C-alpha positions as CSV (number, residue, x, y, z in Angstrom):
1,M,-2.7,-6.2,-45.8
2,S,-1.9,-7.1,-42.2
3,Q,-4.5,-7.9,-39.5
4,S,-3.8,-8.4,-35.8
5,Y,-5.2,-11.4,-34.0
6,P,-5.5,-12.2,-30.3
7,A,-2.6,-14.2,-28.9
8,T,-4.9,-16.3,-26.7
9,A,-8.4,-17.6,-26.8
10,L,-11.0,-14.8,-26.6
11,P,-12.4,-14.7,-23.1
12,P,-16.1,-14.6,-21.9
13,G,-17.7,-11.3,-22.5
14,S,-16.1,-10.8,-25.9
15,A,-18.2,-10.4,-29.1
16,A,-17.7,-13.5,-31.2
17,P,-15.8,-12.6,-34.4
18,A,-18.0,-13.0,-37.5
19,F,-17.3,-15.9,-39.9
20,N,-18.8,-17.4,-43.1
21,L,-17.3,-20.8,-43.7
22,P,-18.0,-23.6,-46.1
23,V,-20.0,-26.6,-44.8
24,T,-20.2,-28.2,-48.2
25,P,-18.7,-27.2,-51.6
26,D,-21.6,-24.9,-52.3
27,Q,-23.0,-24.0,-48.8
28,K,-21.7,-21.8,-46.1
29,V,-22.7,-21.2,-42.4
30,S,-22.1,-17.8,-40.9
31,L,-22.2,-16.6,-37.3
32,D,-25.3,-14.7,-38.3
33,D,-27.0,-18.1,-39.1
34,L,-26.3,-19.2,-35.5
35,R,-27.7,-16.1,-33.8
36,G,-31.0,-16.4,-31.9
37,K,-29.9,-19.6,-30.0
38,P,-26.8,-20.5,-27.9
39,A,-24.1,-21.9,-30.1
40,I,-21.2,-24.2,-29.4
41,L,-18.1,-23.7,-31.6
42,A,-15.8,-26.7,-31.2
43,F,-12.4,-26.0,-32.8
44,Y,-10.4,-29.2,-33.3
45,P,-7.0,-29.8,-34.9
46,A,-7.7,-32.4,-37.6
47,D,-10.5,-34.7,-38.8
48,W,-8.7,-38.0,-38.6
49,S,-6.7,-37.6,-35.4
50,P,-7.7,-40.2,-32.8
51,V,-8.6,-37.6,-30.1
52,C,-10.5,-35.4,-32.5
53,G,-12.5,-38.5,-33.7
54,D,-13.4,-39.4,-30.1
55,Q,-14.2,-35.8,-29.2
56,M,-16.6,-35.3,-32.2
57,A,-18.2,-38.7,-31.6
58,L,-18.8,-37.8,-28.0
59,Y,-20.5,-34.5,-29.0
60,N,-22.6,-36.5,-31.6
61,E,-23.8,-38.8,-28.8
62,I,-24.9,-36.0,-26.6
63,L,-26.2,-33.8,-29.4
64,P,-29.8,-34.4,-28.1
65,E,-28.7,-32.9,-24.7
66,F,-27.3,-29.8,-26.5
67,H,-30.5,-29.5,-28.4
68,R,-32.6,-29.8,-25.2
69,L,-30.7,-26.8,-23.9
70,G,-31.5,-25.0,-27.1
71,A,-28.0,-25.0,-28.5
72,Q,-26.5,-25.5,-31.9
73,L,-23.2,-27.2,-32.4
74,V,-20.6,-26.7,-35.2
75,G,-17.2,-28.2,-35.5
76,I,-14.4,-26.1,-37.0
77,S,-11.0,-27.2,-38.3
78,V,-8.6,-26.2,-41.1
79,D,-9.5,-29.3,-43.1
80,G,-11.3,-28.9,-46.4
81,V,-15.0,-29.7,-47.1
82,W,-14.3,-33.1,-48.8
83,C,-12.2,-34.2,-45.8
84,H,-15.0,-33.1,-43.5
85,A,-17.6,-35.0,-45.6
86,A,-15.6,-38.2,-45.4
87,F,-14.9,-37.8,-41.7
88,A,-18.6,-37.0,-40.9
89,E,-19.8,-40.0,-43.0
90,Q,-17.4,-42.4,-41.4
91,R,-18.2,-41.2,-37.8
92,K,-21.9,-40.7,-38.6
93,L,-21.9,-37.1,-37.3
94,H,-25.1,-35.2,-37.3
95,F,-23.8,-31.7,-36.9
96,P,-22.0,-29.4,-39.4
97,L,-18.3,-29.3,-39.8
98,L,-17.0,-26.0,-41.1
99,A,-13.9,-25.7,-43.2
100,D,-11.5,-22.9,-42.0
101,F,-9.5,-23.9,-45.0
102,E,-8.8,-20.8,-47.1
103,P,-7.4,-18.5,-46.0
104,K,-6.1,-21.2,-43.8
105,G,-7.1,-20.8,-40.1
106,A,-8.4,-17.2,-40.5
107,V,-11.4,-17.8,-38.3
108,A,-9.3,-19.7,-35.7
109,R,-6.8,-16.8,-35.7
110,S,-9.7,-14.3,-35.0
111,Y,-10.7,-16.4,-32.0
112,G,-7.0,-16.7,-30.8
113,V,-6.8,-20.4,-31.3
114,Y,-4.6,-21.0,-34.4
115,R,-1.4,-22.9,-34.0
116,D,1.1,-21.3,-36.3
117,G,3.8,-23.9,-35.9
118,E,1.5,-26.8,-36.7
119,G,-0.9,-25.1,-39.1
120,T,-3.9,-26.4,-37.1
121,T,-6.3,-25.0,-34.6
122,E,-6.1,-25.5,-30.9
123,R,-8.6,-27.9,-29.3
124,A,-10.8,-25.0,-28.2
125,L,-14.4,-24.6,-27.2
126,F,-16.6,-21.5,-27.2
127,V,-20.2,-21.3,-26.0
128,L,-21.9,-18.2,-27.4
129,D,-25.1,-16.7,-26.2
130,A,-28.0,-16.0,-28.6
131,K,-26.6,-12.6,-29.4
132,G,-23.1,-13.9,-30.3
133,V,-21.3,-13.0,-27.1
134,I,-18.8,-15.5,-25.8
135,A,-20.3,-16.9,-22.5
136,W,-17.5,-19.5,-21.9
137,S,-14.3,-20.5,-23.6
138,F,-11.8,-23.3,-23.0
139,V,-8.6,-24.5,-24.6
140,S,-7.6,-28.1,-23.9
141,P,-4.2,-29.6,-24.4
142,L,-4.1,-31.1,-27.9
143,G,-3.9,-34.7,-26.7
144,I,-6.8,-34.5,-24.3
145,N,-10.5,-34.7,-25.1
146,P,-12.1,-31.9,-23.1
147,G,-15.4,-33.8,-22.8
148,A,-18.6,-31.9,-22.6
149,D,-19.0,-31.0,-18.9
150,G,-17.8,-27.4,-19.4
151,I,-20.1,-26.9,-22.4
152,L,-23.2,-28.3,-20.5
153,D,-22.4,-26.2,-17.5
154,A,-22.1,-23.1,-19.6
155,L,-25.4,-23.9,-21.4
156,D,-27.2,-24.5,-18.1
157,K,-26.0,-21.1,-16.9
158,L,-27.3,-19.5,-20.1
159,A,-30.6,-21.2,-19.6
160,S,-30.7,-20.0,-16.0
161,P,-29.5,-16.4,-15.9
162,S,-29.3,-16.5,-12.1
163,L,-26.4,-19.0,-12.4
164,S,-24.6,-17.0,-15.1
165,Q,-22.5,-15.0,-12.6
166,G,-20.4,-18.2,-12.1
167,V,-19.6,-18.8,-15.8
168,Q,-15.9,-18.6,-16.3
169,S,-13.4,-19.7,-18.8
């Protein structure tokens, strides 16, 4: 069976593709679980890369700000749940890391952010509204931590609908 995937990151206004990914060996998180609040999907290439570690640590530090804006954060990579568990423990992360492990990168492909040549995801961010529509998306060069300014700006605009006309990818 063949399935077509977008060649680039899904833009704002697109419905977020459904997913149901392991967060532990016996628990999964789905897009439906995230509905009702804004959600941040942070795709990253690999748990133990230096940039990924710094990026996830930054998001962990400002997690209270994401929560103040009513948002939920999940990290997504093609690493398995045991790799995620060790990474989260070492970095003391307080948000779920989802394993897009098998079939490898299927969710990343559906969002247009899988790197076929490397077998990893792009470093990509999606902010979804409470209904699961992409409000903002951004793909950063692999070696650059995109920070959180774009996420916070998108969340501010979701919280203040009069500002939403300026939300762009």
